[in-house]
C-alpha positions as CSV (number, residue, x, y, z in Angstrom):
1,M,122.3,110.1,114.5
2,P,118.9,111.4,114.4
3,T,118.2,115.0,115.6
4,S,115.5,117.0,117.2
5,D,114.9,118.3,113.5
6,N,114.0,114.7,112.5
7,I,111.6,114.1,115.4
8,V,109.8,117.4,114.7
9,Y,109.6,116.7,110.9
10,F,108.5,113.2,111.2
11,T,105.8,114.2,113.8
12,L,104.6,117.1,111.7
13,T,104.2,114.9,108.6
14,E,103.0,111.9,110.7
15,K,105.5,109.5,109.6
16,T,105.0,106.9,112.2
17,R,107.4,104.3,110.8
18,E,110.3,106.8,110.7
19,L,109.6,107.9,114.2
20,Q,109.8,104.4,115.4
21,M,113.1,103.8,113.7
22,T,114.4,107.1,115.1
23,S,113.5,106.2,118.6
24,L,115.1,102.9,118.2
25,L,118.5,104.5,117.0
26,L,118.5,106.9,119.8
27,R,117.6,104.2,122.5
28,A,120.5,102.0,121.0
29,S,123.0,104.9,121.4
30,E,121.4,105.8,124.9
31,K,120.8,109.5,123.7
32,T,117.9,111.9,124.0
33,V,116.9,114.9,122.1
34,N,115.1,118.1,123.4
35,I,112.3,119.8,121.3
36,S,110.3,123.0,121.6
37,V,106.5,122.7,121.2
38,T,104.5,124.8,118.9
39,P,100.7,124.8,118.2
40,E,101.4,122.6,115.0
41,L,103.3,120.1,117.1
42,A,100.8,120.2,119.9
43,E,98.1,119.1,117.6
44,K,100.2,116.2,116.1
45,I,102.1,114.8,119.0
46,P,99.0,113.0,120.7
47,R,98.1,111.4,117.3
48,V,101.5,110.0,116.3
49,W,103.6,109.5,119.4
50,D,103.7,106.4,121.5
51,D,105.5,105.1,124.4
52,N,108.8,104.5,122.6
53,I,109.2,108.1,121.9
54,K,108.9,108.8,125.7
55,K,112.3,107.3,126.2
56,V,114.2,109.6,123.7
57,V,112.5,113.0,123.7
58,K,112.3,115.7,126.3
59,I,109.9,118.5,125.8
60,K,110.7,122.1,126.6
61,P,108.2,123.9,128.9
62,I,104.7,124.7,127.5
63,N,102.2,127.3,128.9
64,K,99.8,125.3,130.9
65,Q,97.3,128.0,130.8
66,D,97.1,128.2,127.1
67,E,94.1,126.2,125.9
68,Q,95.6,125.3,122.6
69,Y,98.1,123.1,124.6
70,E,95.4,121.5,126.7
71,E,95.2,118.1,124.7
72,L,99.0,118.0,124.6
73,R,99.2,118.6,128.3
74,I,96.8,115.8,129.2
75,F,98.6,113.5,126.8
76,L,102.0,114.2,128.3
77,E,100.7,113.8,131.7
78,S,99.3,110.4,130.9
79,K,102.6,109.3,129.5
80,S,104.7,110.9,132.2
81,Y,106.9,112.8,129.7
82,Q,109.9,114.7,130.8
83,I,109.8,118.4,130.6
84,T,113.1,120.3,130.3
85,E,114.0,123.6,131.9
86,E,114.9,125.3,128.7
87,N,112.6,127.4,126.6
88,E,113.4,128.1,123.0
89,D,111.1,128.9,120.2
90,A,111.1,127.0,116.9
91,D,110.3,128.4,113.4
92,I,108.2,125.6,112.1
93,D,107.7,126.9,108.6
94,D,111.6,127.1,108.2
95,L,112.0,123.7,109.7
96,V,109.5,122.1,107.5
97,N,111.2,123.7,104.3
98,Q,114.6,122.5,105.7
99,M,113.5,118.9,106.5
100,G,111.1,118.5,103.6
101,A,113.5,116.1,101.7
102,V,114.7,114.2,104.8
103,T,113.8,110.6,105.1
104,I,115.2,107.9,107.4
105,T,115.1,105.4,104.5
106,P,118.4,105.7,102.7
107,A,118.4,106.8,99.0
108,D,120.9,104.2,98.4
109,D,119.2,100.8,98.7
110,T,122.7,99.2,98.7
111,L,122.2,98.9,102.6
112,V,119.8,96.1,102.3
113,V,120.8,94.2,99.1
114,G,122.2,91.4,101.2
115,K,118.6,90.5,102.2
116,S,117.9,89.2,98.7
117,K,120.4,86.5,98.6
118,S,117.8,83.8,99.2
119,R,115.6,85.1,96.4
120,I,118.5,85.1,94.0
121,Q,119.3,81.5,95.1
122,T,115.7,80.5,94.4
123,L,115.5,82.3,91.1
124,A,118.8,80.5,90.0
125,S,117.0,77.1,91.0
126,R,113.9,78.1,89.3
127,T,115.8,78.8,86.0
128,N,118.0,75.7,86.1
129,A,121.0,78.1,86.6
130,Q,122.4,76.1,89.7
131,V,125.3,73.7,89.4
132,S,126.8,71.2,91.7
133,M,129.7,72.3,93.8
134,D,131.3,68.9,93.3
135,W,131.5,69.7,89.5
136,V,132.6,73.3,90.3
137,R,135.4,72.0,92.6
138,A,136.4,69.6,89.9
139,C,136.5,71.9,86.9
140,T,137.3,75.4,88.2
141,S,140.4,76.9,86.7
142,R,140.7,80.0,88.9
143,L,139.4,80.6,92.4
144,E,138.5,84.1,93.4
145,A,137.9,84.2,97.2
146,N,139.0,86.0,100.2
147,E,139.8,84.2,103.5
148,P,136.8,83.6,105.7
149,S,135.9,86.3,108.3
150,F,134.4,84.1,111.0
151,E,136.0,81.0,112.9
152,D,133.4,78.5,111.7
153,Q,133.8,79.4,108.0
154,V,136.1,77.2,105.9
155,L,137.7,77.8,102.5
156,D,139.3,74.5,101.2
157,R,141.4,75.8,98.4
158,E,142.9,72.3,97.8
159,S,139.5,70.9,97.0
160,F,139.5,73.0,93.8
161,V,141.9,70.5,92.0
162,L,142.5,72.2,88.6
163,T,143.4,75.6,90.1
164,Q,146.8,73.9,90.7
165,R,147.8,73.7,87.0
166,D,145.2,75.8,85.2
167,A,145.1,79.3,86.4
168,T,143.2,80.6,83.5
169,D,139.9,82.3,83.1
170,R,138.3,79.3,81.5
171,H,136.2,78.7,84.6
172,V,136.3,81.3,87.3
173,H,134.6,80.6,90.6
174,Y,133.8,83.2,93.1
175,V,133.2,82.8,96.9
176,N,131.9,86.2,97.8
177,P,128.9,87.2,100.1
178,S,128.5,90.6,98.3
179,V,125.3,90.9,96.2
180,I,126.7,94.0,94.5
181,A,129.9,92.3,93.6
182,F,127.5,89.5,92.1
183,L,125.5,92.0,90.2
184,H,128.5,93.7,88.7
185,E,130.0,90.4,87.6
186,L,126.7,89.1,86.2
187,H,126.4,92.1,83.9
188,K,129.8,91.6,82.4
189,E,130.4,89.6,79.1
190,H,132.4,86.6,79.8
191,K,134.1,85.5,76.6
192,D,137.7,85.0,75.6
193,A,139.7,86.7,72.9
194,K,138.1,84.4,70.3
195,G,134.5,85.1,71.5
196,R,134.1,81.7,73.2
197,Q,131.8,81.7,76.2
198,L,133.6,81.4,79.5
199,T,132.3,79.8,82.6
200,V,131.6,81.8,85.8
201,T,130.2,80.4,89.0
202,W,129.3,82.0,92.3
203,Q,128.5,81.0,95.8
204,F,127.5,83.5,98.4
205,S,128.4,81.6,101.6
206,Y,131.5,79.7,102.7
207,D,131.6,76.1,103.8
208,T,131.3,75.6,107.6
209,Q,132.9,73.0,109.8
210,R,129.5,71.2,109.9
211,Q,128.2,71.7,106.3
212,R,129.6,72.2,102.8
213,V,127.9,74.4,100.2
214,K,126.2,72.0,97.6
215,Q,125.2,74.4,95.0
216,A,126.6,77.4,93.0
217,I,125.0,79.8,90.7
218,H,126.0,79.5,86.9
219,L,126.2,83.2,85.9
220,P,126.1,82.6,82.0
221,N,123.0,80.3,82.4
222,L,121.3,82.7,84.7
223,K,121.8,85.5,82.2
224,I,120.4,83.5,79.4
225,A,117.3,82.5,81.5
226,L,116.8,86.2,82.4
227,K,117.0,87.4,78.8
228,E,114.4,84.8,77.9
229,L,112.1,86.0,80.6
230,C,112.6,89.8,79.9
231,P,114.9,90.5,76.8
232,K,115.0,94.2,76.9
233,H,115.4,94.8,80.6
234,W,116.9,91.5,81.9
235,F,119.2,93.2,84.6
236,E,116.2,95.3,85.9
237,F,113.9,92.3,85.9
238,L,116.4,90.5,88.1
239,I,116.3,93.5,90.6
240,F,112.5,93.4,90.5
241,V,111.9,89.7,90.9
242,C,114.4,89.3,93.7
243,A,113.4,92.6,95.4
244,I,117.1,93.8,95.5
245,G,117.0,97.0,97.4
246,L,113.3,97.2,96.8
247,P,110.4,97.6,99.7
248,I,108.3,94.5,98.4
249,H,109.7,91.6,100.2
250,E,106.5,90.8,102.0
251,L,104.2,92.4,99.3
252,M,104.9,89.5,96.8
253,K,107.3,86.5,96.9
254,L,109.5,85.5,94.0
255,D,107.4,82.6,92.8
256,D,104.3,84.7,92.7
257,I,106.1,87.4,90.5
258,L,107.3,84.8,88.1
259,K,103.7,83.4,88.0
260,H,102.1,86.6,87.0
261,W,105.0,87.7,84.9
262,K,103.9,85.0,82.4
263,K,101.1,87.5,81.2
264,F,103.6,90.2,80.4
265,S,106.7,90.7,78.2
266,R,107.8,94.3,79.1
267,L,109.0,95.7,82.3
268,N,107.6,99.1,82.9
269,Q,105.9,101.1,85.7
270,D,102.3,100.2,84.8
271,N,103.2,96.4,84.5
272,I,105.0,96.5,87.8
273,V,101.9,97.8,89.6
274,K,99.6,95.3,87.8
275,I,101.9,92.4,88.9
276,L,102.1,93.6,92.5
277,L,98.5,94.6,93.1
278,R,96.1,92.9,90.7
279,S,96.2,89.6,92.8
280,R,95.2,91.6,95.8
281,F,92.4,94.0,94.7
282,E,89.6,93.5,92.2
283,T,89.6,95.9,89.2
284,I,88.4,96.0,85.6
285,V,91.0,96.3,82.7
286,S,90.6,99.9,81.8
287,D,92.6,103.1,81.1
288,I,92.1,103.9,84.8
289,E,93.0,100.5,86.2
290,I,96.4,101.6,87.6
291,N,94.8,104.6,89.4
292,E,92.2,102.3,90.9
293,L,94.8,99.7,92.0
294,L,96.9,102.5,93.8
295,H,93.7,103.9,95.4
296,Q,92.8,100.6,96.8
297,Y,96.3,100.0,98.1
298,S,96.4,103.4,99.8
299,E,93.4,102.6,101.7
300,K,94.9,99.3,103.1
301,E,98.5,100.5,103.4
302,E,98.5,100.9,107.1
303,T,97.0,97.4,107.4
304,F,99.8,96.0,105.4
305,H,102.5,97.6,107.6
306,Q,100.7,96.3,110.7
307,R,101.3,92.7,109.4
308,V,105.1,93.0,109.7
309,L,106.7,90.9,112.2
310,Y,109.4,92.9,114.1
311,P,112.4,91.5,115.8
312,K,112.7,92.1,119.7
313,L,113.9,95.6,120.1
314,A,115.6,94.9,123.3
315,I,118.5,93.4,121.5
316,D,120.7,96.1,120.0
317,G,122.1,93.9,117.3
318,Y,118.4,93.8,115.8
319,T,118.5,97.5,114.8
320,E,119.4,96.7,111.2
321,Q,116.8,93.9,110.9
322,Y,114.2,96.3,112.4
323,F,115.1,98.8,109.8
324,F,114.7,96.3,107.1
325,K,111.4,95.0,108.3
326,S,110.1,98.5,108.7
327,F,110.9,100.0,105.2
328,Y,111.4,97.0,103.0
329,S,108.5,94.7,103.6
330,Y,105.6,96.7,102.2
331,P,105.9,100.0,100.0
332,S,104.1,103.2,100.5
333,V,101.9,104.3,97.7
334,E,104.4,106.8,96.8
335,E,107.2,104.1,96.6
336,I,105.0,101.9,94.3
337,E,104.5,104.8,91.9
338,H,108.2,105.3,91.5
339,L,109.3,101.7,91.5
340,W,110.4,101.5,87.9
341,E,112.4,104.8,88.3
342,R,114.0,103.3,91.4
343,I,114.8,100.0,89.8
344,Q,116.5,101.9,86.7
345,S,118.5,104.2,89.0
346,N,119.9,101.3,91.1
347,A,120.6,99.2,88.0
348,K,122.7,101.9,86.6
349,E,124.7,102.3,89.7
350,W,125.2,98.7,90.4
351,K,126.3,97.9,86.8
352,S,129.2,100.3,87.3
353,I,130.4,99.7,90.8
């Protein structure tokens, strides 16, 4: 759970999105935190706090006669903030040093990879890497699937006719909602002892009592298509174009990335910036184009974040969706500057899981 240190650090560094997420988590758990006010905090609080913070933070007493707290005092009175009876001093310099590396966004983007399933399905469709489930049920030699977790989900093993007499790896079909498991399987080489290509297909969702899954992803075909699009970094290209664990879900959609990718052949940091930002900002091709694009985005960054449509916060179950919308819709400038490094790091991890 977030602590008073998180609140103080995010306030001092004016990280408003992180403050919003912190307040949401504390409200969902019905907890509050106490903080001591210093001159540095007194200056920042009126600028970065809003009504949501009111519900989770109690401020320890301030000297009402001290002029440096006058603006804060007026702000607190207007918001009816609670003042605690305790009085402890905080060493802000030590706190900032301690919290300098803290961020509410997890370093491991694995938490949100499931949000990219629809983009993966769309990519499979655009690259002709989808196959009919009727064909899959008729030809699968081995079925890899756990029993459904929900009552309305159905796994009809009897419909996979060949699994009864041909339990080989000739055609393995997976029913698995895990994107990480999908990535791991996609990265494998699927060939038999004689070097012949094996068939592997995948569906993320189960049939339901009302509707059957109609399409599956053909992994070897998808890999072939990805290698044609980006021969040297096909796996990393998949992560990029499908925004797997990346904060670009609203910045650019899959079809737009594919459209702009036609002008490129190599995936690297500069090309990622050009693909994501050229269509939004006017620049001249030059040796400083990347800097100009990033500068123009930095000037509009807050406007992009304001476009995010958040779920209703009154519903506790929406905490995960609120987190995703807050931190994976539009990136910060710093995140854009390190997207290629982030993609490579996640690719290395997800290949080995």
